[in-house]
Structure formats: structure tokens, C-alpha cells
N, C-alpha and C positions, 0 to 999 in steps of 0.2 A: 512639485513639493512647494503648500505659501505658508507662510502663519494664519493660523484660523482663529480668532477670539472668540473668546465666548457668545459676544453678539452674533457669531456667524454662526453657531452650532445648530447641526441638523435639527435636533431637538425642540431646540425653540419654535420651528411650524409647530407642534404640539404644544408643549407646555409656556410659550409666550405669547399664544394667540389670544387676542380679544375676543369679547362677547360669548354666543352659546357652545360653542365647540371649546375654547380655551376653558371654562367654566365646569364643560365636563371630564376634558384629559384630567386637570388636576384635581378637580372632584375626590375623581375613580379612585386615584394614588393616592387624596388623603385616607380611603378609608382603610389603607394599610396602617395608619400610623405614620403616617410620613409628611413632616411640613415642608411648605408650601418650598420653603431656600434650598431643601435638600436636593433637589429635581430640575428647578427651573432655574436656569441662568448656568450651570452644571456640565461638563462633559458629560453624557449617560450613556454609561459603558456597558453591553450585552454579554453576558457571560455565559456561551452557547454549550448548554450541558449537555451531553451522553451517557450518563449517570442510568443505569438501570442494573437492575438485580437479574436479570435476561443476560446482562452481559459482564460477566465474572469480573471480567481485564478493565471495567470500566466503574466498577461497584464504590469505589472508595472518593467517586469524581464532588459528591456531596463536600464531604470536607476538604478538598482538592480547590470546590469555589469559593468555600470561606475566606482560604488564605487569600486566593485570586483577589477578594472583594477590600481584604483590610489593605490591600496595594493602590489599588482606584481611591479607596476612600483617603489616604495616606496622602495622592498626590493632589485630592481638591477635586474627586470625580463621583459620580453617583453608579453607583453598578445594581445592576437590574437582573439577575437568571433567570434565564428561561430553557425547555427542555425540547428536544429535537430528536427522531426519530435515532433510536441506537443501533447500531448490526451489531451482533453477539457472534463474531466467527462460530465458538463452540456448538452452538445449540441450534441455530437459523437454519431451517430446512425451507427448500432447497439447497438454498446457498447464501451468505449474506450478499455474496456478489450481487445477487438478481435486483438487491434494494439497494446497491449504491447511489444509483442517479436518482431515486425514489428521496432518499434521504438528503441530496443535494440541493434537490428542489426544496423541501420542507426550510433548509436551514436557508437558501436565499430569499423567502419568501418570508420568511420568519424576521430576516435580520431589515429588508427591504418596507414591509410594511409596519415596521414599530420605530419609537421615536429614541433614534441609539444611533450616537454619534462615533461609537469604534464598537470592536468586537472582537472578546475570547476566548477563543477556538479550545475548549478540552477535549481532546482525542486521546483515544489510546487502542483498542482493539484494531485490527487490519484496515477496515473500511471505512472507521469512523475519521478516522484522519484525510483520505483524500475526498470524503464528502463531503468534509465542511471547508476544505481547500477549496473546493471545487465551487459550489452554493457559494462563499464569502466574494471570490473573484468573480460571480456576475453581479456581486453589486458594488464591490471597489470602496468599500471605505475603511479608516485604520481598520487592523487587523495584526493579531499575535496568536500564535498556536503557544498551547500547555500541553506536551505531552502525559501518561498517567503515569509513565517509565515502567522500567521492566521487573517481573517478578524478581525472588531471589534465587538462585540456583538451588535445585534440587540436588540432595543427597538421599543415597539410598546404598546400604551394607560398604560405606566408606568412598563411595563412585559419584563424583559430581553428575547428574543428569537433570536434561531438558527435552525441550519440545521433540527436539532433532529424533529424540532414544525411539518415541513413541513406533517410529515406523520401523526400527530394529526390534522393540519387541513381539510385534506383532508378525514381523516375519519368522520372529523364535517360537509364537505360540503356535502359528499356524506348519512351520516345522519341526512340530512336538519337542523344541526344547527348552518351552517355557509351561506351567500349569495356568488357568484363568484365574485362579485363585489369589497367584502370588502378584500377578497383578494392583489385587487392591489394595496391597502395600506400598505396593512403588508408584500409583496414581495420589496415593496422602502425600507420599514425599517431593512428590517432582513440582505440586502447585501448594508451595507451603506458605505463598504469601502474596497479598494484595498484588497487583499489576499485570502485567500482556506477558505473554512468551518471555524467555530468557534468553532466547537462540536470538542468531541472526535471521529470525522470519520475519515477515511483512512488517508486520506492527514494528518490530526494531528498525526496520528500512525505512518503514515512513518517518519514524524520530528523527532518526538521521538524516531523511529528506529536507525534511523541516528548519533543521541547522543548517545543514549544508546550501538550500536555499537562500537561505537568511531570514525567517517569518519565526523563527523564534531565538530568543535569548541563546546563548552559547553554552554549552552543557546541558540542553533539554532533553540532548539524545539518553544514554546512558546513567545519568542516577536514578539508582531502584526506585521505584513505587513507594518500599518501606524503609529508606533514608528520610531523614527531618528537609533532606537541601532539597528536596523535592518540593514541600513546600516554600523553603525559602525562595526556589525558582519561581514560585506560583505569584505569591506577592508580588516580586519584584516585576514578573509580564504586567501585573494590576496596576503596578507604577506606572510603566512605561508606555504602557497602550495611554494612558491619560497625555501623555505627552507628547505622545504621536497625533494625539488629536490636533491640540492643539499647535505643532508643527507640520498638520494636514499629510503625514506620510501615509500613502495608499499603499494596496497589494501592487500597482501597477509600477511603482517606482524599483521594486524590490523586485517582480519578477519579472525580471527583463530575459533575454535571449541567453548573457553570460551566465546571470544564476541559474539556470534550466543547464545548460553547459555544465558548471562547479557539481551539480547535486548528481549528473549523470559518472561523473569521473568518481566523486568522491564512494557510490555506486559499486562502482567497478572495484575500488580498492578494499571496501570493508567486504566484498562477496555477497552482497544486499540481494535480495529476492527478486524472482522475473516480475511478479505482480510490479515492480516500482515502473517498469514500462508502463503497462495498462496505464496507471493510475497517473503518472506525470505527462502521458500524452493525452489523459483527459484533461488534466490541469491545464494545458498549454493552451489547449483547443477554449477554456472558457477566459484566461486571462489575452487572448487573442497571440501567442506569440508561435511563429511557426516552429515545429517539431513533425522531423519523422523519425518512422520506424531505426531506416536505417544510422539515423544521427545514431543511436544508441550503438552502434557496432563500432562508429568511425570513431568515435569520443572514447569508448572503453579501450579500443583497438590499443597493445603496448602497455594498458595498467597494471601492475602485477597485483596478487593479492598481499593487504600489508598490515589484514587485519585477522586474528588468529580465533574465530569462532566460529564454531557451529552455525548451519551443516557443512560449513566447505573446511572447519580447523577444529580447536580441542576445545576451544574456552568459552565465554558464557559473557553476555550483559554487563552483570554484576562487577567481572573481569576487568570489560573494556573501564568501566567507568572508575574503577583503580588505577588502572593503566593510564591515566589521563583524561581518559572522553574522546568524543569526534573530533575536541579543534587539535588536538599534534597527529590525528590523523591528516588533518586538512595542511596545515603547517608542512607536513610530508610534501605531500601534493604542489606547493607554493610554486615550482616551478612551469603548471601544467596548466594552475588554477587562473582566470580572471579575479586577479587580488583587489580591486577595488569597488567591485560588487558592494551597493550599502544595503546593510542590514538595519532588524527593525530598534535595533538601539542605538540607531544613529553612526557607527563606527562601520568601518570596511568591514570588508573578509581577512584581511591580512592581522589589519590593525587587532580582530578579535584573537587571532593563533597566536600573535605575536610573540609571547613571553608561555605559549604553551609545551609543555613536557611531557617524555614517556616516561614511565617510571612503571613499568615491565614491558622488557625486550620479547619476553615469550609470546607474549600479548599482540604489540604492534609494532611492526618492525621498520628498519631504514627503508624506502625504497631500493638502493641499494645493494642490499639484499633481504629480499620478498622472503615469504613463505612457498609462495608460486608465482612461478614467471607468468602465467597466465591467469588474471583474474576477470571482473568484469562479465559482459554478457554477450554473446554474440547472436548474430540475425545472419539466419538464412534462406537460403530462396534455391527456388528447384520447378521441376513439374508438378508438385505436391502439396508447395506451398509458392504459387504465383505470387500473393504480396506477402509473404515471408513466415519465419515461425522463429520462436528464441530458442538459448538453452544457456546453461548457465558450468561454463566448462571447469569453474573450481569446485563444485559437488558433483562432477562425473568422474569416470573411472580412463584415464589415459589412453588404454589398451581399446578403447571402443569409442574413439576419435575419429580415426579411419574405419570405417565399417562396414561391410556387403552381407544383407541378410537374408531369408526369405520372410515375408510377413505373416504374423498372423492375424488375422481382423477380427475385431467385435464391433458390433455395430452400432453400439450404446452401450450404456452402463449397465442395461440387464442382463444383457448378453456374458458382457463381460463377467459379472458374478456368476451366472451360471456355467461358465463353461472354462472356465482358469483354470480350475482346480480335477475338473474331469482328466483320471488317467489316460485318456484315450487321445487327449489335446496332442496333435502331432506338432511338440514345439521343441525345441533345445537351447544352447544358451545362447548359439549362433545366430538363433529367429530375434526379429524385430513385430513386437509384441504393439501391435495399431487400434486406439482409440476414438470413432467417429462418436460424431451427433454428440459432444461434449461441450458444444463452443454456445456464444449467446443465445444465438435462437434455438439450435437444437434443443439444450437442458430443459428447460432456457434457464441462462442466469452464469454458463462457463464456471461451473466447478472447480477443486481442488481436487481432481482424480486426475491427474496426468500421470501421476508417479505410481503407475500402478505397480500394485503388488503383484510378485513374480510367481507363475505357478509355483505348486507347492512340491510337486516332484521335482522340480530344478532344483527348492531352496534345500530339499533333503538333500543334494548333492553338492551340496553347500556354495552353490553359483548366486554371489550378491548383488550383479548388476545385469542388467541388459537394456540395449537400445528398446527406448519406449518413447513413441510419438501419438500426439492428442491436438483433437482444435480446441483443449479446455487449460487449465492452469493448475498449478500447484502449490499447496501451503510453501510459505518461505523456508519454513523448518525440513522441508522437504529436501533430498539428495539424489544423485544418480546421474545416468545418463539417459536425460529425461529432454525431448525436444516439446515444445508447447504454444499453442497460441498459433497452429496451423489457422493461416486465411488465403482465402476465404474457408470459412469452416465447412463441414461437412452437411451441412443443411443446405446451403445455398445450391447445392449440384455442380461445383467444380470438380477440378480432377481430386482431390482429395477423397469427396464423396465415392469418389465409384475404386479406391483401393479393394484388389481383392486378395485372399490368403493366397499365399504363393509367389505374388509378386514379389520382383527382387528390388532390395530398397539400398541407396548408396548412402551413407552419413558421412561427409567429407568435414569435417571443421574447418581444417586449417584453407581449403576452399569456398570454407561458408556456403556449403550448396548439401539441397538433401533430396536426390534425385529417387522416381520409380525407372525402372526399365522398361517402360513403356513408349512406346510413339503416339506422337500427335496424334496420328491416325486412328492407333487402337483407344486411344482416351476418348475422342469426339466419341466415337461409335459406342463404349460406356455410356459416354454421360445421355445418347439416346435415349438409353433406360430408367434413366434417373427419375424415383417417384418419390415426390416434396411429401415431408413428415405432416401428418395432419394435424391441425393448431392445439396448442396445448392446451389452450382456454379459450375463447371470442368474449372475456367481460373481460374489466378490469385495468389494474394497474400493469398485470402480466400481458395481456393482450397489446396495452400499448407498447412496451417494454420491447414484445416480439417483429412489431410494426415497426417500431421506430431505432432501435439498437444499431449501433455500427458495428462493424469490424474489428477485431482485437488489432489492429497495425494501424485503427483511428482511435484508440484507448476503451472503445465499448460505452462510449456515452453514448444518450438519445441524442439523434440529429438535430431536435431545434434545442435541444440544449447550450451545443455548442455558442462561445459567446458572450454577451455580458448586455442587461438592461437596465444597469446602474442602479443607481440610488434613489432617482427619483420615482416618488411612487404615481402611476399612471393618471390615477384618477383624483382628483380629493373632491370630494361632494358635499365640504363643510363650510 
């Protein structure tokens, strides 16, 4: 960090330039009715907006951007709003995850190529947060994140409901406990305001991630999207980014190894999404901080679940806000956090939560009286996941934490859909469902299908959980004894690719192991018969993705995007 006066602004290379190009830069800004003094000599702040009507979670961002602009103007800066690719988890096919890295490229190049001194990232739906942060990390100018906020808790027939209930309703529908037309009423009651999912799904986990990392203002994670205080936070963020430019506070000043460790510990305590692992690994790869999959297990160990939110608990993000938000949660973790980490408001982590209070003990518990003793994320290793796999114990069934069962293998998602409800499927509650070829390359894009719906005939018997294993992901709103992100994925021809129906698999969470009862010789013999999948396509972004995407234990970024190119424009022909 150092003082960055207005004379040293990055934007001055555009707007303070002499001659022809200075003329062009200024003249074309003026065609919007902007006088020279507004943008020339002031910090120019980009508002990176993922607004889109195809991303319902972010559909209120135009309004939120206006609040950011007020803060920028108040602080003496000049705000410029620009769009980037928006990733709507609810509508995009085949999966928004396929496009996370593409959106990050859009963000990175949009920031670097334009006369911006600082940037405010407007994020909401699951992949918009990591993609924007990844892109900004690779440029490393002063940056602050403003999340869009969770939607208000749904209400139906006197009961609070949220996105996690979708999985329950789906099983009820397949088990003939619910009629299709009843869902119409329920869906209207569930998504009743602006904002992202109301549970501790991936979007909420990402909002908590940026607050725990220190790259958003305190309070960012939990304020509901419909609450006027969300706009206040946006305005204060606009004000603060101008100060950050003048102080030259960059992402590399905040996103240290200690900050990443803090985020992992907080994610454990809140029962955050398993997708957190993949996204933080990718962010670490961009900012240049060493981080490995095993760190998530080591740093999460012995951290209990102290936030009682679905899918691991009972309540919703709106309740977390009323209970005090994320800051009192972090205060409960004071003894294990790196409390001196700098945050975007110029204060340390501890200074931010020093006066935080818990207002609802049913929502936020003290560390010595947690809701569950085991929270966090578990990293498993074994002969069918040599590079690791992850699961979330707080959302799993205790009786399945140590389990041996016969594998029922589905070779791909189509095979699963075609056979899961077949009455002739030889499956019982002790079986282990295995889904292959839904990883980064195999699908491609690594969709959220890992929490496979149980076979209909087991649902009708009242079975609600089984061990499920895949090389894909699951929604942060999902739950169950689900092992995800198996690496290497089936499409690469490793051990996981040759698991067959009937193989015995043993899950042992306490010992962090996942193994098939197969000798090395048997595995090697089977792999000789492996037939690679045909390419999904040989053109465009998808082809580039398949050829360059890294495996889940590395964060599924594109190999050539890891690291930073900085803020300097490579060529200046003007």
C-alpha cells in the first residue's frame, strides 16, 4: 500500500493525455453529456455489473448500482457502470459452472483494457461472485465486492421454506406424496422477493466468503436484498472504493494466505457449500497464494457447526441477519482466526467484529455449545479418488459416516435418468449410488447433479438418504451423504472410471477414506479397457474449456488463466 494521489491515477493515461488520443478519449466521453472535470483528474471507478433478466438473483442490480454511484460521487470519484457476462444458475444450460472461467476472462479483460482506477464488483448468483473475484485478482487494482443479498424467506401454509426444500418436494413428487399442481402454489411462495437463495447455499456461502476474506464491508453477507440497508451498504462501498484508490489498497494487500485460512474456518462454522472449495482454490490460483485441497480438511478440523441454517440446520439467511449477521460468527471464532488481517475498510478482522453481538441464540450458537460437533468440509482420499473428494458432514446422515455397500454405477447422467426408477434396478438402502462422467471434462462443466435423487422404490419405502458418489458437484442448497468432486474424474480414465456395479465401496469419514475393494492389479487390468469419451465439440469456448480445464482438486480453472497479468495494458499503439 502507498499513497496514490490523483496525479498518479491509472485513468490519467487516458484522460490526461496530450494530442490526438487524449482528444479522442475525452471527446467521446463528452458525447454522453459529461464535462471534462468529472472524469479527468478524479478516481474513475468501474462498477462491474452482472445484472441480467436471465439471472433472476441479480435482476435488481441496476438499482443497486445507482446506490454505489452515489457513494463514488460523494467521495469525489467518477463512476462508470459496465456489463459483464452474467451466470444465472437457475436458467443456464448445461450448467453455469461451464462458463465461470469465461466470465472471469470477460471481467479481467474489461478491467485491464479500460481507464479504471478501482472497481466495485456486483455479485449475487452462485458463479458471479467467484468469476468476478477471479478476474479482478488477475488485474489487481483496488477492488471491493457488493453482494446482491438473499431473498426473503419463503412462506407456505404457515411454514418457512427455501431452496433446500426443492429436493424434498422433488422426492415427495416422485414418491407420490405431492401432486404436480401443488408445486405451482409452492413455487410462488418460495421465491417471493428479489435476491439469491435464502438458505446457506452457494450464493450465500460466496457472500460469506467475501466478507470473511475482507474484500467486502462488514455486514455484506446477510442483509436481505429487499432490505433498504442493502442499498446503504452499496453506497458506503462506493464511497470506500474511492478512498482505497487514493490509498492504493489492492487485492494482494488483503487476499493473503491468512485471509484464505480465515475464510475456510468461517465456511466450516456456517455449514457452507462444498462449491466453496472449488471457487476458493481458483481464487488462490489467480492471486498467487499457495492453497491445496488438503488444507480445507486440516483447517476445518474440530470446527463445529455454530450457524443453524438450511441445508445443515433449520433457519434462513434472513434469520442470520436478524441474529447479527456474519460478524458475531467470526467473533465466536476469534481464538482460531488470524485477527490482524486487513480488510477493505482499512480495519483488521478483529476491529470489525469487536462490538458484534448475537441476538438469536437459536440461529448462532457459541463455540462451546454448537448445533453439531462436526461442521466444515471433509477431504477424502482412496483408490477411487487418488487426488481427493469432498463431502459436508453437517448435511449428511450420521449412520452413514462409516458404511460399506455395493456400488450401483451409472455411466453418465442419461444412464442415471433412464434407470434410477426402474423397478428391476437391483438396489437397496445399503447400496452406494455412483455417477460417472459429470466432471469438468466429462459433462463438460461439472454440473450440480451429485446429490442424485434416490430410486423411487426406496423413496416409497421411506428411505431418505444413501451414500452417493460422483465426479460432479451438488448445489449448496442440497444435502445428504454425498461425496463430490472425485478427482481425477472418470473422463480421464483413472480408477474412478472403472468402478463397476457390484463392487464393494467403503466410506470411512473418521479416517478420511473412500476405497473400493479392488486390488491394484484389478484396477490396472480394467483401465486397459477404458474408452475415452468422444469430444463434446471441436469448436468454440467449450472445446477450449475441455482442453484446458484443470481438475477439481486444483479449482477447475483453465490452466492458462492461473496467475496474474496485472493492470498494465500489453500494447499501447496510441
